[in-house]
C-alpha positions, -999 to 999 in steps of 0.1 A, spaced: -218 -40 -50 -216 -15 -78 -195 12 -61 -157 6 -61 -126 21 -45 -94 15 -64 -66 15 -38 -31 19 -51 -5 12 -24 30 1 -16 41 -16 16 71 8 19 48 38 22 38 47 58 9 67 44 -3 35 26 -3 17 59 -24 44 76 -48 44 47 -50 6 48 -61 7 84 -91 28 74 -102 17 39 -122 -13 49 -145 8 72 -150 33 44 -158 6 19 -183 -11 43 -200 22 51 -205 29 14 -213 -7 5 -184 -5 -20 -159 -30 -32 -121 -24 -28 -101 -30 -60 -66 -37 -47 -38 -22 -68 -4 -31 -55 21 -8 -72 58 3 -70 59 38 -56 95 42 -68 85 35 -104 57 59 -101 80 86 -89 104 79 -117 77 80 -143 63 113 -131 94 131 -120 83 131 -84 106 126 -54 100 109 -21 94 133 8 123 117 27 148 132 2 140 167 16 150 167 53 125 194 64 97 176 46 107 142 60 105 156 96 72 172 90 58 140 74 69 119 103 52 142 128 20 144 106 18 106 103 19 103 141 -9 128 144 -30 109 120 -23 76 137 -37 92 168 -68 104 149 -73 69 135 -66 52 168 -39 28 153 -4 20 164 24 36 142 61 42 144 85 54 117 106 25 107 143 31 115 153 11 84 132 32 61 135 35 31 143 1 17 133 -17 -15 98 -32 -15 102 -49 -49 102 -84 -36 74 -77 -11 52 -61 -37 57 -90 -60 47 -114 -32 16 -92 -26 7 -93 -63 11 -131 -64 -11 -136 -34 -38 -112 -47 -38 -134 -79 -37 -168 -62 -51 -164 -26 -72 -133 -19 -79 -143 17 -42 -150 23 -34 -117 6 -53 -98 33 -36 -117 61 -2 -111 45 -9 -73 42 -20 -72 79 11 -90 90 36 -72 69 22 -37 73 23 -41 110 58 -56 110 71 -26 91 51 3 106 45 -8 141 74 -31 150 101 -16 128 112 -47 110 140 -45 85 125 -65 56 155 -58 34 172 -85 55 164 -119 39 162 -137 72 138 -111 86 117 -113 55 116 -151 58 104 -149 94 76 -125 85 65 -146 55 63 -176 78 45 -156 105 19 -148 78 14 -185 72 33 -190 39 62 -210 28 89 -184 20 107 -204 -8 74 -212 -26 60 -177 -23 93 -161 -35 94 -185 -65 59 -175 -75 68 -138 -70 97 -142 -94 75 -156 -122 72 -133 -153 34 -133 -150 36 -117 -115 63 -92 -126 41 -81 -155 10 -78 -133 28 -55 -109 42 -34 -137 8 -32 -153 -8 -19 -120 19 7 -117 15 18 -153 -22 20 -148 -19 42 -118 5 66 -137 -19 66 -167 -47 78 -144 -26 106 -129 -10 90 -98 22 105 -87 26 87 -54 8 65 -29 -17 59 -15 -38 69 -44 -76 62 -46 -99 62 -76 -136 65 -72 -151 66 -107 -133 93 -126 -121 111 -94 -85 106 -80 -75 113 -44 -39 112 -31 -28 107 4 -41 91 36 -52 126 46 -78 127 18 -100 98 31 -129 121 39 -130 131 2 -130 94 -7 -159 89 16 -178 118 1 -171 106 -34 -185 72 -26 -216 88 -10 -225 105 -42 -213 79 -66 -237 58 -86 -211 35 -100 
């Protein structure tokens, strides 16, 4: 495969979840490879001066309604998490560690955790709930947490986040197809079009 989609995402982002449910089909249709870029959306906001929609009540309400509309369009289950927002730092370090060490396990972990947050409303700021979900995904919590706390993993996650910012990202999900950037799960048709006409 010569075509690629770089997918910058954070598990705490409901729009990242919706995009995640669609990106495989888009990649398969275009015979493109997905380049996974776990990032910290809070750090992106800080670096760019952006703020999360949830900080503006009217915007937060509209976003929740819009996400439900798109979940219907995509045909996937979705519920706003009653514990949102919470820190995704530990989760995203775990994701980064698995992407580095176990790509197959990485995908199963994403499936499990995205669903637990954005379908079943899990509070993964609770250490016991986090432990349960990690076990449900087939991993040993203590071992994965220890790997996630290694400096190599912290540096990789930071580098992914810095990379996204350097290319113009101001939130998630963000996609890069060649030199083109697309922001938001509602821009997937543009991602599809960019891949259709891409030669690289």
